[in-house]
Structure formats: C-alpha cells, structure tokens
N, C-alpha and C positions, 0 to 999 in steps of 0.2 A: 408434464411440460406445458407451459403457458402458451397461448396462441400468440402469433406475431402481432405487434401493435398495428392498429388501423391507422392509415394515413389520413390526415385532414384534407378535405377538398380545398382548393384555392379560395373559394368563396367563404368557407368557414374561417380560414386563416385571416382573410381580409377583415371579417367582422371582429375577430379577436384583436386586431391591431388598430381599430378605429380610434382616432384621437378622442379622448374623453374630456378634454378641456371644455368647460361650459356644459357639462353633462346634464341632461334632463331625463327624468324617468318617463315611462309611458303615461303615467297619471298626469305629470306636468305637461307633457306634450298634448294629451287629449284635452286638458283644460284650456289650452291656448291655441289649438289648431284652427278654430273659426277666425280668431283675430289674425293669426298668421296668414291664412288664405286671403282674407279681406285686404290685408296690406300688400300681399304679393300681387294680387289682381290689380291693385291700385298702382303698381309699378315700383314698390320699394324693393331694392335688390337683396337685402338681408333683413327682413321684417322683424324677426325676433332671434337674437343671437342664441345659438345652440340648437335651434330647431333643425337646420339643414344637417348638422352633424348627427343628430338623433335619427333623422330619416335615412342617412347612409347606413346606419347600423341596425335599423328596425324596419323591416319590410311591411309590417302590419300598420304602423303609424304612417309610413310613407304612402301606402296605398290609400289610407283614409284621407290624407292631405291632397293627394292627386285627385281622388274622386270629388272632394269638396271644391277643388280648383276648377275642375271641369264643369261642375254644376254652377259655380259662381260666374264663370266665363260665359256660359249659355244663358244666364239670367242676370245681366248686369244691373237691373233695376229693382233688385230685391230690397226689402226694407232693412 
C-alpha cells in the first residue's frame, strides 16, 4: 500500500501559481539586480518589468534585492 499523498503548504501552492508573464531566470535577475535597486531607490515604481514577479516567486533573489536596497538607502552617495 502506498502512503497517503502529502499536502502542499499554502506557500508552496502560491509559488506554483505565480504569474510567469515576463519571466526572468535567477541568472537574468542577478545580472540586473544592481540596476533595478538603483532605479528603485531613485523612485521608479517598476524599474525593470518582470523583476517584481521574479521576487514574488524567488525568496533568494528577493533577499538579495532587499539587502542591496537597504545598503543603497543607507549610502545614497555611492559612485
């Protein structure tokens, strides 16, 4: 007899249902995250289309962007 199927947690279901329109890979995201944060700190509401959607489905990239945004906000006069 096979074991009962495991139920997915709501967070796992949410990640599976993320809209993939404008999808970016983690490599794409990583290549553009500095520019994204610079534009975000400058006040652009959606600096690079697709990035916000990627962050909703990828906690690692979202954490990278959040960390960079904190650093950029603390040091606005960086080169």
